[in-house]
N, C-alpha and C positions, 0 to 999 in steps of 0.2 A: 624652212620646215614647219615653223610655228604658224605661219599665216594660213595654210590650208586648214589646220586644226581649229584656229580661232574662227575662221569663216563658217566651218561646219558647226562649231559650238553655238555661234550667234544665230545661226539658222535653226538649230535643233531645240534650243531652249524655249522659245515661244511655242513651237509645235508640242513640245513635251508638256508645257503648262496647260496648253489648250486640251490635250488628251486627258490629263489629270482632272481638269475642270469638268469635262464631259463625263468621265467615269464617276466623279463624286456627285454630279447632278442626277445620274442614273441611280445611284444609291439612294439619294433623297427620294426620287420618284418611286423607287421600290418600297420604301417605307410608307409612303402616302398610299400607294396602290394596295399594299397588304392590309392597311388599316381600313381602306375603303371596302375591300372584299369581305373583311371580318364584319364590318357594320351591315353590309348587304345581307350576309348570312344570318346575322343576329335578327335583323328586321323580318326576314322571311320566316324564321323559326317561331317568331312571336305573333299573337293575334293581331289583326289589323286595328289600328287606332283611329279615333274620329278625326276627320280632316279638319286641320286648323287653317287660319288665314294665311300663314306663311310657312308651309311645310318644307322639310328638308328634302332634297331630291333623293329618289329611290326608296322613300319611306313607304311602307305598306300601310294603307289607310282605307277607311270605308266612308262613304258619303251617301246620302239619300236625296231623292228628287224625282223628276219626271223627265223621261227622254223626249226630246223634240225631234221626232223622226222626219218631220217635214224639211228639216235642215241637215239631213244626213249627208256626209261627204266621204270620199275615198282618199286614202293616203298611200303613196308609194306604189310600187309593183313588186310582186313576189310570185315566183313559180313554185308550186308544190306538186311534185310528181310531173304531170304533163299539163297541169291546169294553171292558167294565169289568173292571179287574184291581187287583192289589195286589202289594206286595213280599213275597217269601217269605223269612221269617226262620227259620233253623234253628240250634240250638245246636251247636257244634263241640267235642266232647269231646277233651281234651288230657291226655296223661300228665304228671303232676307239676305241673299248673297248672289254674287254674279254667276251666270252659267259657267259650267266647266266642261271643256271638251274631253270626251271619253273615247279612247281607242278600244272599241269593243272586240277586235279581233279580225282574223283573216277571213275573207269570203271570196269565192270565185267571181270573175267578171262576166260569166256567161249567163247571168240571170237566174242562179240557183236561189231557192227560197231563203230569205233571211228572217230570223226571229226578231220582232220588233215589239217587245212588251209594252203594254199601256198601263197607265196609272202609276202609284208610287213604287219606286224600286230602291234597293240598297246595292251599291256597287263596291266591291273590294278590288283594290289594284294598287299599283305603285306609282309615285309622283314622278311625272315627266316634266323636267323644267322647261322644255322647249328648245328648239334649235333656231338657227339663223342660216339662211341660204348661203352656200359658198360659191366660189368661182365656177365650179363645175356642176352645180345643182341644176336639176331640170326645172324648167319654167312651169310654174303652176297655172292650171286652167281654172281660174276663179268662176267663170261663167258655167263651166261644166262640173264644178265642185270636185275637181281633181287636183290633189296637192301632193307635192313631193318633198316638202320640208314642213316638219311639224312646228309651226310658228303660230301659237294660239291667238295672239292678237290679229295677225294677218288672216288667219282662217276665219275667225269670229267676224271680222269686218266683211269678209267676202260672203259669209252666210247671212249677212243682215243683222247681226247682233251688235248693238252699240257697245257693249262692254262684255268681256269674258274674263275668267281667271287667267292670270299671266302664266300659269302652268297647266298641264293637262294630266289626265289619269289613264294608265294603261290597265284595263280590266284583267284580272286574274281569274282562272277557273280551270276546270278539269275537262271541260268540253263534253258534249253528248252526242257527237256525230253530226250535229246541225251547224248552222252558220249564224253569226260569225263564230270562228274558232278562237277563243281567248288565249292569252299567254298562260303558260303553265308555271312560270317562275320568274323571279327578278332577273334582269340581265347581269351577266358577269363580264366585266371588261377584261381583256387579255392583260396578262402581267409578265411581260418579257424583259423587264428592266435589269434582272440579275444578269442575263446573258449579254445585254448591252454594256453593263458596267464592266464585266470581265473582258469584253472585247476592247473597250477603250483603255482600260488598265493594261491589258496585254499589249496593246499597240505602244503604250508608253514604255513599258519594260523593253519591248523589241527595239524602240528607237534608242533607248539608253544603252542597250547591248551593242547596237551597230556603231554608236558613237564611241563606245569604250573600245571596241575592236579596231576602229579607225585610228584612235589615238595610240593604241599599243603597236599598230603597224607603222605608224609615222615615227614612233619613238625607236622602233627596231631598225627602220631605214636610217634614221639619223645616227644611231650607234654604229651601224656598219659603215657609214660614210666617214665617221670620225676615225675608225680604225684604219680606213684606207689612207 
């Protein structure tokens, strides 16, 4: 009678430990994500700060320079309403610093007029640390200046820029009905970690309950056999 219970216990203990580990990990992720969202909200509520050489991701900054519209590129694909468009990425040339790629906002791919300001400009936006292509990322079309991963060094090299800042800038604005249509706010990552933690801990409790029920049942069966 003890052998099935011992086997079940030896099987359940590592699973129970794994479930507790996953639940605790999600609690830690919850604390990290909550702090991140608070920092994003604080950055958004404050005035933009001058861009430094090594800014924190998602920090709201301002930077001055001149747009190099001759090296304009498109990033990703996005449908708004029934119109297919993409993000307009333009290098911002800076005195005494490497150019920085600026995501100026969404514009249709159907040839709609795009504003291209000349001369000195000041851009406010949030710092995009850049991405790396994954297994399922679409292949960039460097010759056509169509990119699907915001990788500043790779995009800069494809645009003929020997050096660019290792991060980019996503322009912020209210939009005026024209294009590009800039982002209105900083991105807010989803925060579902509390639900995940409850799920993993709940599974651990359920496993413990099943094992306890099994143990009580085996004990009851053993008692009945002894009485016989």
